MARLOMAR-461860 format. One record per residue (C-alpha): chain; x, y, z. Coordinates in steps of 0.02 Angstrom, whole numbers. Layout:
MARLOMAR-461860
<'A', <X, Y, Z>>
...
//
This chain:
MARLOMAR-461860
<'A', <3157, -3014, 342>>
<'A', <3075, -3016, 177>>
<'A', <3121, -2925, 19>>
<'A', <2999, -2842, -107>>
<'A', <3077, -2735, -259>>
<'A', <2968, -2607, -211>>
<'A', <2844, -2587, -76>>
<'A', <2696, -2450, -77>>
<'A', <2648, -2413, 99>>
<'A', <2447, -2361, 91>>
<'A', <2297, -2447, -13>>
<'A', <2185, -2313, -48>>
<'A', <2158, -2256, -233>>
<'A', <2327, -2165, -246>>
<'A', <2416, -2318, -151>>
<'A', <2327, -2423, -281>>
<'A', <2341, -2334, -441>>
<'A', <2541, -2333, -387>>
<'A', <2566, -2513, -376>>
<'A', <2445, -2559, -519>>
<'A', <2564, -2457, -641>>
<'A', <2741, -2502, -561>>
<'A', <2693, -2695, -561>>
<'A', <2699, -2673, -738>>
<'A', <2905, -2653, -708>>
<'A', <2960, -2720, -534>>
<'A', <2872, -2844, -398>>
<'A', <2770, -2740, -286>>
<'A', <2712, -2761, -113>>
<'A', <2576, -2665, -34>>
<'A', <2567, -2646, 134>>
<'A', <2384, -2593, 200>>
<'A', <2278, -2682, 341>>
<'A', <2108, -2629, 245>>
<'A', <2155, -2585, 65>>
<'A', <2017, -2496, -49>>
<'A', <1935, -2426, 106>>
<'A', <1971, -2247, 204>>
<'A', <1935, -2098, 110>>
<'A', <1951, -2159, -56>>
<'A', <1803, -2274, 13>>
<'A', <1702, -2110, 69>>
<'A', <1742, -1996, -58>>
<'A', <1593, -1891, -172>>
<'A', <1678, -1947, -338>>
<'A', <1702, -1775, -426>>
<'A', <1846, -1746, -548>>
<'A', <1838, -1566, -551>>
<'A', <2003, -1468, -552>>
<'A', <1898, -1308, -612>>
<'A', <1767, -1305, -477>>
<'A', <1876, -1336, -350>>
<'A', <2009, -1222, -407>>
<'A', <2052, -1028, -304>>
<'A', <2159, -901, -337>>
<'A', <2335, -924, -274>>
<'A', <2308, -1121, -315>>
<'A', <2374, -1111, -487>>
<'A', <2501, -1252, -476>>
<'A', <2359, -1365, -411>>
<'A', <2260, -1308, -551>>
<'A', <2354, -1338, -684>>
<'A', <2416, -1526, -594>>
<'A', <2226, -1543, -596>>
<'A', <2173, -1521, -775>>
<'A', <2329, -1629, -827>>
<'A', <2278, -1769, -715>>
<'A', <2089, -1738, -787>>
<'A', <2184, -1758, -970>>
<'A', <2239, -1939, -930>>
<'A', <2079, -2006, -832>>
<'A', <1981, -2067, -999>>
<'A', <2124, -2176, -1053>>
<'A', <2162, -2232, -845>>
<'A', <1972, -2275, -830>>
<'A', <1965, -2367, -982>>
<'A', <2104, -2468, -950>>
<'A', <2037, -2512, -780>>
<'A', <1851, -2545, -864>>
<'A', <1781, -2406, -765>>
<'A', <1628, -2284, -825>>
<'A', <1637, -2078, -810>>
<'A', <1514, -1982, -806>>
<'A', <1534, -1841, -921>>
<'A', <1363, -1726, -885>>
<'A', <1483, -1580, -809>>
<'A', <1451, -1475, -645>>
<'A', <1323, -1366, -595>>
<'A', <1370, -1232, -464>>
<'A', <1268, -1139, -376>>
<'A', <1255, -984, -263>>
<'A', <1109, -971, -118>>
<'A', <1128, -800, -83>>
<'A', <1199, -642, -139>>
<'A', <1361, -663, -46>>
<'A', <1374, -842, -120>>
<'A', <1342, -776, -288>>
<'A', <1501, -645, -259>>
<'A', <1602, -785, -216>>
<'A', <1570, -874, -382>>
<'A', <1599, -724, -474>>
<'A', <1782, -710, -383>>
<'A', <1814, -896, -461>>
<'A', <1733, -854, -634>>
<'A', <1826, -713, -638>>
<'A', <2013, -816, -591>>
<'A', <1970, -935, -706>>
<'A', <1931, -835, -858>>
<'A', <2104, -733, -821>>
<'A', <2181, -903, -831>>
<'A', <2089, -947, -992>>
<'A', <1948, -1067, -919>>
<'A', <1821, -971, -954>>
<'A', <1628, -1075, -865>>
<'A', <1467, -1028, -909>>
<'A', <1397, -894, -799>>
<'A', <1203, -909, -768>>
<'A', <1075, -815, -699>>
<'A', <943, -936, -584>>
<'A', <818, -966, -701>>
<'A', <949, -1042, -821>>
<'A', <1025, -1134, -712>>
<'A', <869, -1217, -677>>
<'A', <856, -1256, -845>>
<'A', <1002, -1333, -855>>
<'A', <990, -1425, -684>>
<'A', <775, -1432, -660>>
<'A', <817, -1507, -477>>
<'A', <883, -1360, -413>>
<'A', <758, -1256, -324>>
<'A', <681, -1075, -346>>
<'A', <787, -1009, -183>>
<'A', <933, -1024, -290>>
<'A', <1011, -851, -331>>
<'A', <1136, -882, -497>>
<'A', <1284, -1005, -544>>
<'A', <1421, -1073, -667>>
<'A', <1396, -1239, -772>>
<'A', <1577, -1310, -801>>
<'A', <1554, -1435, -944>>
<'A', <1730, -1512, -950>>
<'A', <1723, -1598, -757>>
<'A', <1686, -1775, -731>>
<'A', <1638, -1890, -599>>
<'A', <1682, -2084, -551>>
<'A', <1583, -2187, -448>>
<'A', <1726, -2199, -310>>
<'A', <1655, -2400, -254>>
<'A', <1665, -2462, -415>>
<'A', <1847, -2386, -457>>
<'A', <1923, -2470, -307>>
<'A', <1862, -2625, -337>>
<'A', <1939, -2625, -527>>
<'A', <2101, -2561, -463>>
<'A', <2103, -2701, -304>>
<'A', <2072, -2831, -470>>
<'A', <2182, -2736, -584>>
<'A', <2337, -2739, -474>>
<'A', <2307, -2909, -413>>
<'A', <2302, -2968, -596>>
<'A', <2476, -2867, -617>>
<'A', <2561, -2971, -477>>
<'A', <2547, -2851, -331>>
<'A', <2554, -2945, -165>>
<'A', <2457, -2869, -28>>
<'A', <2500, -2885, 150>>
<'A', <2392, -2828, 279>>
<'A', <2517, -2806, 422>>
<'A', <2530, -2613, 473>>
<'A', <2683, -2512, 445>>
<'A', <2752, -2412, 577>>
<'A', <2919, -2324, 508>>
<'A', <2978, -2315, 345>>
<'A', <3190, -2308, 327>>
<'A', <3279, -2313, 145>>
<'A', <3301, -2495, 115>>
<'A', <3179, -2556, 260>>
<'A', <3005, -2542, 326>>
<'A', <2964, -2575, 506>>
<'A', <2792, -2650, 538>>
<'A', <2675, -2643, 682>>
<'A', <2722, -2847, 722>>
<'A', <2911, -2786, 745>>
<'A', <2942, -2876, 579>>
<'A', <3001, -2781, 448>>
<'A', <3005, -2789, 258>>
<'A', <3170, -2744, 131>>
<'A', <3155, -2661, -16>>
<'A', <3229, -2566, -156>>
<'A', <3119, -2421, -150>>
<'A', <2954, -2380, -50>>
<'A', <2820, -2277, -78>>
<'A', <2748, -2186, 44>>
<'A', <2561, -2160, -4>>
<'A', <2461, -2200, 159>>
<'A', <2342, -2025, 141>>
<'A', <2315, -1931, 308>>
<'A', <2435, -2069, 403>>
<'A', <2576, -2027, 291>>
<'A', <2643, -1901, 417>>
<'A', <2694, -2032, 545>>
<'A', <2803, -2142, 440>>
<'A', <2959, -2038, 411>>
<'A', <3020, -1901, 499>>
<'A', <3022, -1790, 345>>
<'A', <2846, -1778, 343>>
<'A', <2817, -1730, 521>>
<'A', <2675, -1608, 529>>
<'A', <2667, -1607, 364>>
<'A', <2522, -1704, 318>>
<'A', <2383, -1711, 427>>
<'A', <2206, -1784, 434>>
<'A', <2042, -1690, 397>>
<'A', <1880, -1762, 441>>
<'A', <1742, -1749, 297>>
<'A', <1568, -1837, 337>>
<'A', <1474, -1894, 184>>
<'A', <1290, -1947, 144>>
<'A', <1226, -2065, 29>>
<'A', <1045, -2053, -37>>
<'A', <923, -2172, -136>>
<'A', <773, -2074, -223>>
<'A', <603, -2139, -194>>
<'A', <476, -2159, -348>>
<'A', <412, -1989, -421>>
<'A', <553, -1903, -356>>
<'A', <650, -1757, -484>>
<'A', <842, -1825, -454>>
<'A', <994, -1723, -534>>
<'A', <1086, -1770, -700>>
<'A', <1222, -1668, -656>>
<'A', <1344, -1654, -522>>
<'A', <1293, -1515, -400>>
<'A', <1400, -1405, -301>>
<'A', <1337, -1251, -211>>
<'A', <1371, -1127, -71>>
<'A', <1248, -1100, 56>>
<'A', <1287, -953, 164>>
<'A', <1489, -997, 116>>
<'A', <1462, -1174, 166>>
<'A', <1516, -1281, 17>>
<'A', <1387, -1425, -25>>
<'A', <1389, -1556, -175>>
<'A', <1277, -1688, -234>>
<'A', <1327, -1822, -349>>
<'A', <1204, -1929, -432>>
<'A', <1250, -2127, -451>>
<'A', <1171, -2272, -563>>
<'A', <1027, -2342, -459>>
<'A', <949, -2184, -422>>
<'A', <1106, -2143, -301>>
<'A', <1148, -1973, -240>>
<'A', <1313, -1953, -131>>
<'A', <1311, -1800, -19>>
<'A', <1454, -1729, 48>>
<'A', <1562, -1653, 137>>
<'A', <1582, -1564, 296>>
<'A', <1763, -1511, 335>>
<'A', <1835, -1546, 500>>
<'A', <2021, -1514, 580>>
<'A', <1979, -1665, 721>>
<'A', <2129, -1777, 716>>
<'A', <2088, -1946, 666>>
<'A', <1905, -1935, 729>>
<'A', <1793, -2056, 597>>
<'A', <1629, -2036, 701>>
<'A', <1483, -1962, 603>>
<'A', <1411, -1823, 715>>
<'A', <1219, -1769, 711>>
<'A', <1279, -1595, 671>>
<'A', <1362, -1647, 516>>
<'A', <1204, -1737, 475>>
<'A', <1100, -1604, 516>>
<'A', <1187, -1479, 421>>
<'A', <1234, -1576, 256>>
<'A', <1038, -1637, 242>>
<'A', <971, -1437, 293>>
<'A', <1094, -1355, 172>>
<'A', <1080, -1491, 24>>
<'A', <879, -1464, 9>>
<'A', <908, -1257, 8>>
<'A', <983, -1319, -162>>
<'A', <889, -1464, -213>>
<'A', <730, -1477, -122>>
<'A', <690, -1642, -179>>
<'A', <810, -1735, -68>>
<'A', <675, -1709, 70>>
<'A', <589, -1872, -11>>
<'A', <747, -1975, -31>>
<'A', <788, -2118, 77>>
<'A', <951, -2114, 166>>
<'A', <1056, -2249, 175>>
<'A', <1222, -2227, 225>>
<'A', <1324, -2107, 338>>
<'A', <1510, -2118, 346>>
<'A', <1657, -2018, 377>>
<'A', <1826, -2025, 306>>
<'A', <1997, -1924, 350>>
<'A', <2076, -1821, 194>>
<'A', <2253, -1813, 182>>
<'A', <2285, -1614, 207>>
<'A', <2437, -1521, 157>>
<'A', <2502, -1354, 208>>
<'A', <2460, -1285, 46>>
<'A', <2334, -1415, -44>>
<'A', <2474, -1463, -159>>
<'A', <2519, -1640, -119>>
<'A', <2677, -1698, -63>>
<'A', <2752, -1788, -214>>
<'A', <2909, -1838, -248>>
<'A', <3108, -1900, -159>>
<'A', <3132, -1901, 15>>
<'A', <3282, -1968, 7>>
<'A', <3364, -2118, -85>>
<'A', <3242, -2264, -99>>
<'A', <3102, -2169, -6>>
<'A', <2962, -2073, -112>>
<'A', <2805, -1989, -52>>
<'A', <2643, -1971, -134>>
<'A', <2530, -1893, -12>>
<'A', <2435, -1752, 32>>
<'A', <2296, -1754, -94>>
<'A', <2188, -1680, 34>>
<'A', <1995, -1659, -83>>
<'A', <2101, -1701, -247>>
<'A', <2147, -1899, -212>>
<'A', <2038, -1952, -350>>
<'A', <2072, -1838, -479>>
<'A', <2263, -1850, -448>>
<'A', <2267, -2038, -460>>
<'A', <2329, -2054, -638>>
<'A', <2462, -1921, -639>>
<'A', <2535, -1971, -454>>
<'A', <2539, -2160, -526>>
<'A', <2621, -2116, -689>>
<'A', <2742, -1987, -600>>
<'A', <2781, -2093, -458>>
<'A', <2818, -2239, -597>>
<'A', <2951, -2124, -697>>
<'A', <3027, -2054, -528>>
<'A', <3067, -2245, -479>>
<'A', <3129, -2283, -664>>
<'A', <3240, -2136, -657>>
<'A', <3142, -2040, -794>>
<'A', <3089, -1854, -783>>
<'A', <2888, -1860, -710>>
<'A', <2761, -1745, -787>>
<'A', <2812, -1546, -759>>
<'A', <2660, -1522, -678>>
<'A', <2707, -1630, -539>>
<'A', <2862, -1528, -503>>
<'A', <2771, -1406, -404>>
<'A', <2716, -1530, -281>>
<'A', <2909, -1591, -235>>
<'A', <2904, -1598, -40>>
<'A', <3072, -1504, -60>>
<'A', <2967, -1326, -58>>
<'A', <2929, -1374, 130>>
<'A', <3088, -1487, 195>>
<'A', <3257, -1514, 93>>
<'A', <3280, -1674, 19>>
<'A', <3421, -1755, 17>>
<'A', <3455, -1848, -152>>
//
């Protein structure tokens, strides 16, 4: 049985970020059959705690904003560029506008005001928005990142830091040992469960606390003469959420459906149809785009949309259940795990994500 000081189970954006940061302090082995793939590979790349917020999720908003503050340094350390154009949020009809009013009022009550715009003013801000849009918001502080560029840089940074990549699949985590699918095991001083939607099956305390939530995305490419969005565009279309995130090279990421469908990752005709139809009502020009990719990923959902971030028992930590906010929360999650492994206090905003809120933990 081999030994590693720390084992990180899972190689998405969360696991890679943790392994990279921990490798400065201890030998690290990262277990994942296909690192830098999964939900992180098909993400939209929005870093948008404000436009993701909702009444009742104040702890998640505070956690997201604290992580957003860390993103410029995190991106600079990796050599990754950030988009800083902000987010335009569009409402198609009166009911959608009412939903955005609730969001704006909620944010104002927390001291996080956003700009409310009529449809004409929204189109002046983002000319790609179509005439059917009734009203909207502008959130200047939101960021975005090319998730695939980020994953490539994280893989390189982790390798340079000395992380050992092991392509075997983990099946169960015990204090001091990880069981593998081939019947062997790896001994460790500390194990971090960061396997996204698969985390729930790796430790008894996580059973039914982390579940897969399917999301489909499309990648489009602008053809000559098309008016392309300059900002990230989020919208409600008859209460259905849709987003469009610009990429370099005239590419556009369109997402995202959301289904409770277990571990199914097949793209459905209905999902593609609904995404294109809703997006075209908000940004009519996408009808002239080329469709270059369809994909589906499994977000790691939790019971309350907060991640599970903390100690399960001595020698076993969890960093999972990030749902729609995996990329956003990667910097603060990695910093928190590094602090906890070192026996130090994590950032204060992380305390609300302690798994003890769902199950008693053994310290």
